[in-house]
N, C-alpha and C positions, 0 to 999 in steps of 0.2 A: 711456252708453257704444256706440254705436253702431259698425257694424263697416260698414267703406265698402269697396267694389270700386271703383278704377277702373281705366278701358281706353283703354291708346293702338292705337287702329285701325290696320292695314294690308291690305294685300292679301298681301302674303307673311309677315311678321311681325308678329303684333297683341301688343302686352304691356300685362302685368293688376299689377295691385299691391293687395292687400288690408292695412286698417291698420285698427286700432280706437283711439277718440278718444276721453279722457277728460277733458272739460274742455278745455282750449288744449292737453294734449301727446297726442302722437298714438306709438301703440306697431308696428311690424311687427309681419306675422301670415303672410305670403307674398306672393312673386312668382314672376314667371315670363312667358316668351316662347310662344306659341303660330306653330309652325313651320307652314307649311302646303303641303302638296306639289305640286309641280308638277302639275299637269291644267288639266282646262276650270274657268273660272269658275264654273261654280254648284257643281264639287265642290270646290272652294275655299272658298267661302261656309257650304257646307256644315260643313266641317271647322272653323273658324271658330264659327258657332252651337253646334256640338258641343261643342266644346273649351269656351268659358264659359258653353254651360249645365252642364257636367261641375266647373267651377271653383264657381260660384253653389250649386251643390249642396253639394259638399264644403264652402265656408268661411259660407255662408248669412248673405250682406251684408245691412243693414237699410235702405243706402244705397248708389246705384251714379251713376257720373258716368263721363260720355266724353269726349274732345278733337274739336271741333266739327272737321270739312271747312272744311282753311284752300284758297284761290283757288290754281290750278295755273298754269304756261305751257302743259301741257300735260293739255285738257281729261280724254284717255284715261283718265290716274294720277290725276285728281281722284273722276271717276267711278267706278273700280277701290277707290277709299280710299272714297268716299262708301256704294259696296255695301258694302263688308266693312263698315263702321260700323253699318250696318243689318241687318248678318246677326246681329252683338252684341247690338246695342240690341233684337232682338225677342229673343233667348235670355234677357234679363235680364227682360225684358217677360211672358215666358212665365211666371218663376215673379213674380211679381208687383211687380218693382220698379220705382218710379219711376225713371229715370233723367234727371239732370241732365246740361246740357251747357258745357264751360267753352273758350274759344278759348285757341289755344297760348298771345297774349299773357299771356293772366287765368294761366294755369299756371304761366310762367314766371316772372309779378310774382309768384306766391303764393309760389313756394316760394324762388328766388332774391331776387327784389325787382326786378330789371329786367323788363321783358318782354321785351328783346334778348338773352335768354340763350343759349348755345352748349348743345350734348348736354352736353358735358363735364361744364357748370356747373349743369345740372339733376341731373348724376350726382353732383357730388361734395356737392352739399347733402341730395340724397336719405339717402344715405350718411351725413351729418353729423345731418342730423337723427331719425335714425332709430336712427342709433348703432350701423350695421352695422359688421361683422368684416371685409366686403367689399365692391367696389362690383357693385351688378346691373349687367347685362349692359342697354346704352341703352337696349332698348325698354321692357323690367322696370322701369327706374328711372322711366321716362315715365308707365306706369302705378301707380307710384307715387305720382308728381308728380301726377298728375291726384287721386287720393282725398285725397291730403294737402290741394289746393289746396279741395276740395268740404268737408271738414272744418273747413277753416278759415273758409268762405265760412257753413257752416252755424251756426258756434258765431260768427261776425258774424250772423249775420242773431236770431242767439237773442240775444245780448247786448242788439242793438239792440232788438230786442223788450220788452226788459224780464225776458227768463228767468233763473230765478233756479237753476233746477236741469234738465237734460235725463238723464234715465232709458231708453234703449234709442229715442233718436230722439224721447221726446216731453218737452214744456211739462210742466211739474210747476210 
């Protein structure tokens, strides 16, 4: 039953989601958004680092995953996104988590069934899959979608490898 942390990085808002995988079933633990205060980039990156480190300490995930940077028409925006992503990855690595990476298309495919899904479709499916009473904010839903994607990918890989049972992320 691994606990999985999913991160949707952003230089202004970073979404996160924490789920527990039990076989093919996924259970909601927590989610939220890290809203970075205005200021110089290095201070914003430090805020992301500190907040992700706090989430890791609080929920003690066994696995972690993050959305890959997509190519944007605006190189400056893509660079800032990559830096925010790096700050989050270092925070997780500081806590000995190996971080899996998935493209936006892979995440949407795993959660919605199509890689071309929009944010509202991701929110709807995350709410449905996790049996939530309310729809999470878009960035938090994206963080949850990353965690769900990783859980499904991990289960699929274990299934293909012939694993009979998974305990805390280890084959038995």
